[in-house]
N, C-alpha and C positions, 0 to 999 in steps of 0.2 A: 934134432936139437941140440947142439952143443951144450957138452960137459957143463962148458963154465952156468951156461945159459940155467941148464937143468939145477945145477948150485944154487945160483941165485934165486931161482925160485923157491927152493925150498929154504932155506936161509929168511926169506921172507916170510914163508908159510909159520917156521917156526917163532919166529919173533912177534906173528900177530896172536896178542894175550888172548882177544875175543874168540877167533876162530877155535883156539886152544883149548877152550871150555871145555869141562866134562858137560856129556850128556847122562840127565837121572835117569835111570829105570822107570819104565812103566809098570814095575812089578817086582815083587822081592824074588831074589835071588835063593834065595833058604829061608828058615825059618827064624833066623838072627838078622836078617835087613831089614832095616826102617829107614832105608834110603829113597824108598821109591816113590812114585809120584801119584799112584793112583790108587785104587781101593781093590783090595783083592776079593774076588767073589769064585764060584764054582760057574761054569756055563750051563744055564738051566737046558734041559733036553730039548726044550720049547725051539730054542735056539739053535743047537745043533740041527736039529730035525729043518729048520728053515734054512740053512747051510746046504744040507744034504740033498732037500728038495729042488733049490738051484741048481745044484751039480745031476741029479737026475733027469731035469728039465731040459738041461743043454747049455749051463750060463756058465760055460768054460773059456768062452771068448773075450776079446777085449771089451770092456765099457765103454758107454760113452765118457767120454773124458770127465765133465763135470761131476759125473755118477750117475747111478740108476734113479728115472724120475721119480719114481715111488718113495724112494729113502728122502731126497731133496726134498717132497713133497713132506716129508713126516719131519724133514728137520726144522723147513718154516713152521709148521704148525706146534711144534716143539717150542721154538723160539717166543712165538705168540702167546703160546700160553706159558711159559716161565718167566720171559723177560721182556712179556709186550715188547716185542721185535715188531718189524714191518715189513720183515723180508719177506719175498713170495718164492716159489722152486727155483725159479730164473736167477734171483741172486744167491743162489746157493753152488758151494765147489765141495765136494766130497773128498777129501786129502787122506794121503796114507799116514796117518798118524797125526801127534799136534805139532812135533817137527816141522814137517811139511807146510803145517800151515804157519805156523812162523816164518818158515823161509820166505814162501810165497807172498806171504802179505807184505812182509818188511821189505822186500827186495822188490817185488813187482808195482806195487802201491809206491813203493818209497821212489821210485824211479821220474813221478811227479812232483819231487819237493826238492829242495835244495839241502836241507836238513831234518835230522828226525832227535828227537828228544825221547830220552826214556828214564825209570826210576833207576838212581845209583843202584839199589839191590833189586834185580829181576831175576828171575830163572836163568840159569847157565846156558840152555838152548838157546833163547833168547839173545845171549850174548855171540853163541857160535852162528846165529843166522845173520848177525850184524858184522860179523868177521869176515863174512864171504865176501862182501862189496858194501865196506864202510861209507856212510852217507852223514859224515860231519855231522857226527853224534854227539848230544850233549846230554849230560846226566845230571837227574833233578835231586836234590839232596832229600834225604830218609833218616828217620829216627825210629830206635824201637818203641817209643810212646807211642807211636802212630802204626805200629805193625809195618813198619817199613814202606809206606805209602806214602807218595810224594804229596806235598799239601795242598790246595788249592792254588794257594799266591804261588807258590813254586810254579804251577801248572801257567798260569797267568802272568809271570813275569817271563817266561819262555817265550810265550806267545808275541809279550810286549817287544822283545828281545828280535822277533822277526823270523820265529821258528814255526812252520805251519803243519809240521805232523808228528804225533804225538804217540809213543808205543804205552801203554798203561795194562796193569794186569789189576784185575778186582772179581774175586780175589787175590791179596798178594801170593804169590808160587810160595815164597819162602814162612809165611806167618800166618795166611788165610785171612787176612785182616783185609776189609771192603771199605768202600765210600758208601757213607749215608746216602740217600735220597737229595739230601740238600746241598750235600758236595757235587751230585752227579749233574745235579739240573746247573750248578756252576760251571760243572766243565762243561756242559752242552752250551752253557752261553758263550763262556770263553771261544769255545770253535767256532760257534756261530759270527760271535762278534769280529772275528781275523780270519774268516775263510779258511779255517784249521781242517785238516782231519785227525782222525785217531782211530788206531788200531786196539782192540779192546778185547785183552785175555780175559774169557769169563770162563776157561775151564771150568776151575772149583767150584762155579756155582753151584752145580747142585748139591754139593755137602755144605751149604752154610743153612745154620739153624735161623729160622725166622726170615723176614722180609730182604730179597735181595733187590738192588736198585741197578740198573743193567741201562748205560749209555745208548744202547739200541732203541732202547722203549722212548727218547725224547728225540729221534732222528726219525720225524714221523715221515718222509717222503725219502728217505735212504739216500743220503745226498753226502754224510761224511763218517758215517762210521763202519767199519768193517770187522766186526765180532767173530773169534775166532775161537776153538775149542776142541773138545773131545766128544765122540760119540758114545751114548750108552756107557756112560762111567759107571763104575760098581757091579757090570753084566757080566762080566768075565772076560770082557772083548780085549782086554788092553793089551795081550801080546799080538793082536790084530792086527792094529795098526791103522784106526779109523777115526779121523777129526772131520770138523770142518771148517770153511770158512764162508762168512755171510758177508756179503757187500754189496756198495751201490754198483748199478749198471754197469757203469761208464768203466768200471776196473776188471769187470767179469771176465772179457774176451783176453787181457794181458795175461789175468791168471791162469786159463782154462788153455793156454800156448805155451806159456813155461812149463805148467805142470807135465802136458803132452811131451816136451821134449826130455823133462827129466824121469818120468815115471809111465808112460803111456797111460795107466791107469791103475785105480785100487784094485785088488782083488774083485772080480764078482761076487764070488759067494761069500766072500766076506761080507761084502756091502747088502747082501739078502739076507746073512747071520746077524748084522745091524739094525735091518727093517725086522726083521722078526723079535729083535730083542725091545726095538719102539714099541712094539704091541704088547709087548708086558712091565714096560718099567714103570709104570705108576703103582702095580702091583708088588713090585719086590722091591722098589726103591725107600718108601718110605719107613719100613720095619730097619733098614739097611741104616739109614740116615739117625733114625732114632738109637739103634745101639752103638750106636761110633758116637754119638752125644753123650750118652752115659759113661761111655767109657773115655773120651778125652776129659770130661769132668770129673773123672777119678784120679786120670793121670795129672792133670794141673794141680790136683788138691795133694798128692802124693810129690809133687815138685815144690811145690810150696813148704810142704813141710819137711823139706830136705834145704830149704832156703835158695831155691832157686827159684829165678822169676821168670813167671810166662807171658812170653810176649803177645798181645791182644790177637785174638784170631777168633772170625767168626763160622769158618771151614771145619767141619767136626773131622775131616782126616788126614789132619796133619797137627802137629806139637812144636811150636818153637820156644826152645830154652836159652837162655842167658845162663853160660854155663862157663868154669875157670877152666884153663889146661887140664889141670889135675882130673877134673871129672872127665874130659873128655878122654883122658889115657884110660878111665879106668872104664868106662863104656866101654872102648878099644879092645881093653885088657881081655874084658869077660866076650868078646868075640863078637858084639854087634856092632853092624855099619849105620850109620847117622847122615844124613845131608850135610856137609861140611858146608856151614854160611858163608863162608869165604869166597866159597864158588860164585855164591848169588852177587856179593859184597858185601857182606857183613860176617867180618871174620866172627867176633865177640859171640855169636848163638850156634848151635845147630838144630837141624829140624829133625824129628821123627815121625813115621808114619803110626797114627794111631792104630793098634792092635792088641792080643795078648802081652806080646814080645815086650812090646814098648814097659808094659809093667817091672818086667825080668831085667831090663836093662836101667832102668831107674833105682829097682832093689838092688845092683848093683854098686850105686853108691852110698848104702848105707852102713 
């Protein structure tokens, strides 16, 4: 390729704001890192044993492109139990983490539509996936009072304007806010009335306190909703990069084909580790969610005592705060890293992972 052509490509890449969005780390880089996207946990020995047993059994070869059958079946069962989804094993594709799930769903499902509507505030990884090959995006307005979720009216207006593909987060990756059951029902009706499809990021759903309403529950024939998320969240597998796409059958072949081109497969041993995690998930998850909920409540009270507004959110693993520039600088000067709201599209807030270090970060503001 001529050097002029290479230079032109590099200029276009540097100018692509979405493609240059940063990726959030799935786990903390050090004790003061509050910017990560998941829940920190040690690997249970039983998960390690599951991966080791798979290796001992010779599971060192390329795995089936959509993922090992037992894991896909376990994901389908989990979605039926946790979100009342209607997916079967054949509807599931195991991905190399959440970012691959975002990219594959946005790009391959997006090929069937002329445009895509997304929240004006969304995970920077979704922006990066969009920027790879933009598909006439429109951005739905959001506000802090709603936890940066687009309103049902905004979604209806986009559909009325001709958009037939939506990318929605519930819980919102910035705040942890979720749509109510009534709002989810309204979104489902909008999609049905307009023959529209929805990519539904429900990756933070395991960390919601109380009932969670998934759009997948209302798509009884698996016709228009693709649900994406992480597998075994909070089980110590964050750095193993295991995610999923649960999608209508008509999109599965394209998703599998592109995944094979990109990465051939997700590590076989890692998939057996995730399968092992699924078998003990219910035992370990509930106490972790309870502990996070108590800690988040304490952090929210500390923030309120400092006069800092807490953005509404139901996911207990993150806390979104409206802070001043001076408060940002103080937190950074104390050595703490946070997820910058400007990377999501909301420069007025920061997001903290809920852990003991977050209390120390807020303490630096006193």
